[in-house]
Structures are given as C-alpha cells and as structure tokens.
C-alpha positions in Angstrom: 15.1 -10.9 20.0 18.6 -9.8 18.5 19.1 -6.6 16.6 20.4 -8.5 13.5 17.3 -10.8 13.6 14.9 -7.8 13.8 16.7 -6.0 10.9 16.5 -9.5 9.0 12.9 -9.2 9.4 12.6 -5.8 8.5 14.6 -6.2 4.9 12.5 -9.1 4.6 9.5 -7.3 4.4 11.0 -4.2 2.9 12.1 -6.7 0.1 8.8 -8.2 -0.4 7.2 -4.4 -0.7 9.6 -3.6 -3.4 9.0 -7.2 -5.4 5.1 -7.4 -5.0 4.3 -3.9 -4.6 7.0 -2.4 -7.0 7.5 0.6 -4.0 10.9 2.1 -4.0 12.4 3.9 -1.1 15.5 3.9 1.1 14.3 2.4 4.4 11.1 0.2 5.4 9.5 3.5 6.8 10.0 5.2 3.2 8.5 2.0 1.3 5.6 1.5 3.9 4.6 5.4 3.3 4.7 5.1 -0.5 2.7 1.9 -0.4 0.2 3.9 1.2 -3.8 2.6 0.8 -2.4 -0.2 -1.3 -2.0 -2.0 2.2 -4.3 -2.7 4.3 -4.5 -0.6 8.1 -3.3 -3.8 9.9 -0.3 -4.3 7.8 0.4 -0.9 7.6 0.4 -0.6 11.4 2.3 -3.7 11.8 4.9 -2.6 9.5 5.3 0.5 11.3 5.6 -1.6 14.2 8.1 -3.5 12.9 10.1 -0.2 11.5 9.7 1.4 15.0 11.6 -2.1 16.4 14.2 -1.7 14.2 14.8 2.3 15.0 14.6 1.2 18.7 17.2 -1.4 18.6 19.4 1.0 17.2 19.7 2.9 20.5 21.2 0.9 23.8 18.5 2.4 26.3 15.6 1.8 24.1 16.3 -1.6 23.3 15.1 -3.2 26.2 11.5 -1.5 25.4 11.1 -4.0 22.7 8.7 -6.6 22.7 9.8 -9.5 21.0 6.5 -11.3 20.6 5.1 -7.7 19.1 7.8 -7.9 16.5 7.2 -11.4 15.7 3.3 -11.0 15.2 4.0 -8.0 13.2 6.5 -9.6 10.7 3.9 -12.6 10.5 1.2 -10.3 9.8 3.6 -8.5 6.9 4.6 -11.6 5.2 1.6 -13.4 5.4 -0.2 -10.4 3.4 2.9 -9.4 1.4 3.4 -13.1 -0.2 0.0 -13.7 -1.1 -0.2 -10.4 -3.1 0.0 -10.8 -6.9 1.5 -8.0 -8.7 -0.2 -8.4 -11.9 -3.5 -8.8 -10.6 -3.4 -5.4 -8.9 -1.8 -3.7 -11.5 -4.7 -5.0 -13.8 -7.4 -3.9 -10.8 -5.7 -0.3 -11.1 -5.8 -0.2 -15.0 -9.1 -1.3 -14.8 -10.2 1.4 -12.3 -8.6 4.0 -14.4 -10.8 2.7 -17.4 -13.9 2.5 -15.6 -13.6 6.2 -14.3 -12.5 7.4 -18.1 -15.6 5.8 -19.5 -18.0 7.0 -16.5 -16.7 10.5 -17.3 -17.3 10.4 -20.8 -20.7 9.2 -20.3 -21.6 11.9 -18.0 -20.2 14.7 -20.6 -22.3 13.0 -23.4 -25.4 12.9 -21.3 -24.9 16.7 -20.4 -24.2 17.3 -24.2 -27.6 15.6 -25.2 -29.2 17.4 -22.4 -28.1 20.8 -23.3 -28.8 20.0 -27.2 -32.4 19.5 -26.2 -32.8 22.1 -24.0 -31.7 24.5 -26.8 -34.1 22.8 -29.2 -31.3 21.5 -31.5 -32.5 18.0 -31.4 -35.4 16.3 -30.3 -38.4 18.8 -31.1 
C-alpha cells in the first residue's frame, strides 16, 4: 500500500472525527487524543494503528514493516463507526447527562437540608 493511500485514509478518518464529533487538532493523533472516551476502545486502537502506520511510512526503513491488511482493517473499523455517529444525538446525550447530574445533586442537597432541619427540631416535631 502506498504512502499516499495510507495518508488519504488517515485524512478521511481525521475529517470524520472533525465532522461527526467536532474534535479539533492538527494530526490524527491529536484528534484521537481529544476524542478520548467518546470513541470505543476498539476504534481508538484502530485509529492509533492508522496514525502509527502513517508515521512509519514517512521513514524509509520502517515503511516495509507496515502491514497493509492491518491498515485496511483499522481504516474500516474507524470509518464504519464514525459514519454511524450522529453528532446531534451525542450532544443531546451530553446535555441530558449534565442535567441529570445537576438534578441529582439538587435532590441530595434538598434531602440533606430537610434532614438537618428535622434533627434540629425546626420541622416535624
């Protein structure tokens, strides 16, 4: 597999990360690092393998160690996952998660307040 082909694969995955997950960065490594846990481990590992292959193809001595099949499988894993990601649903999920955490914290504070007021004898006796 040529260096240009692998670079095009890395650019496509990088573009999908930016488009679907709104992750910014200069290189594929940067974008994968910033995506973090928003990507499943398998996709993160495949993206890292693709980024490593891109770097290895830049070195004449290391370019023969790149396995074409591994690069193709890693690319397929990344693209298959990233094309199914719906950025709107992910954003809604993050907002709902944050709202649920705030609501739970407020509930705990309210219960503690009522408990303290009860123990001091200000309510319920």
